[in-house]
C-alpha positions as CSV (number, residue, x, y, z in Angstrom):
1,M,32.5,-1.5,-30.0
2,P,36.3,-0.5,-30.4
3,K,38.8,-2.4,-28.2
4,Q,40.1,-0.3,-25.6
5,A,44.0,0.3,-25.1
6,L,45.4,-2.0,-22.7
7,E,42.3,-4.1,-22.2
8,S,44.1,-7.3,-22.1
9,L,47.6,-8.0,-21.2
10,T,49.8,-9.9,-23.9
11,E,52.9,-11.8,-23.2
12,S,55.0,-8.9,-24.5
13,M,53.2,-6.4,-22.2
14,F,53.7,-8.8,-19.3
15,Y,57.6,-9.3,-19.9
16,L,58.1,-5.6,-20.6
17,L,56.4,-4.6,-17.5
18,M,58.2,-7.3,-15.6
19,A,61.5,-5.9,-16.7
20,L,60.8,-2.8,-15.3
21,T,60.1,-4.0,-11.9
22,Q,63.7,-4.7,-11.7
23,G,64.8,-1.0,-12.2
24,E,65.5,1.4,-15.0
25,R,66.0,-0.2,-18.4
26,C,66.6,0.7,-21.8
27,G,64.9,-0.9,-24.9
28,T,67.7,-3.5,-25.6
29,E,67.8,-4.3,-21.9
30,I,63.9,-5.0,-21.9
31,T,64.0,-7.3,-24.9
32,A,67.2,-9.2,-23.4
33,F,65.5,-9.7,-20.3
34,A,62.3,-11.1,-22.1
35,A,64.3,-13.5,-24.2
36,E,66.4,-14.7,-21.1
37,I,63.5,-15.1,-18.6
38,T,61.6,-17.1,-21.4
39,A,64.7,-19.1,-22.8
40,G,64.2,-17.4,-26.2
41,R,60.5,-18.1,-26.5
42,V,59.3,-14.6,-26.4
43,K,61.1,-12.1,-28.6
44,I,59.9,-8.5,-28.5
45,G,60.7,-6.6,-31.8
46,P,61.5,-2.9,-31.8
47,A,58.1,-2.0,-33.3
48,T,56.2,-3.9,-30.7
49,L,58.7,-2.6,-27.9
50,Y,58.4,1.2,-28.6
51,T,54.5,0.9,-29.5
52,L,54.1,-0.7,-26.0
53,L,56.3,1.8,-24.3
54,G,54.5,4.6,-25.7
55,K,51.0,3.3,-24.7
56,F,52.2,2.6,-21.2
57,E,53.8,6.0,-20.8
58,K,50.6,7.7,-22.2
59,E,48.6,5.7,-19.6
60,G,50.9,6.8,-16.8
61,L,52.3,3.2,-16.1
62,I,56.0,4.2,-16.9
63,A,58.0,7.4,-17.2
64,E,61.0,8.1,-19.4
65,T,64.0,9.0,-17.3
66,S,66.5,10.0,-20.0
67,V,66.7,11.2,-23.5
68,L,70.3,11.1,-24.3
69,G,70.4,8.2,-26.8
70,F,70.0,5.9,-23.9
71,C,66.3,5.9,-22.4
72,P,65.8,4.0,-19.2
73,R,62.3,3.7,-18.2
74,R,60.9,3.0,-14.8
75,P,57.5,2.4,-13.3
76,A,55.7,5.6,-12.7
77,G,55.9,6.9,-9.2
78,K,59.1,5.3,-8.3
79,G,61.2,8.5,-7.8
80,A,63.0,10.6,-10.4
């Protein structure tokens, strides 16, 4: 049986979502948050970051709020 998307929560997923509970953030702010809160133990690379952002957006967990080279994201349903 194939593994379902988002079936289990990885550390990268957890810290990415945790970063967005603080408000809108772009990719570099998300990765900096994860590194800061874990004292550098968790480093989210760009491929992981944007893969996860795409999956979370597809599942309706987050929404992109801007597309002008700086793309803050927010939890879905938290205003526009």
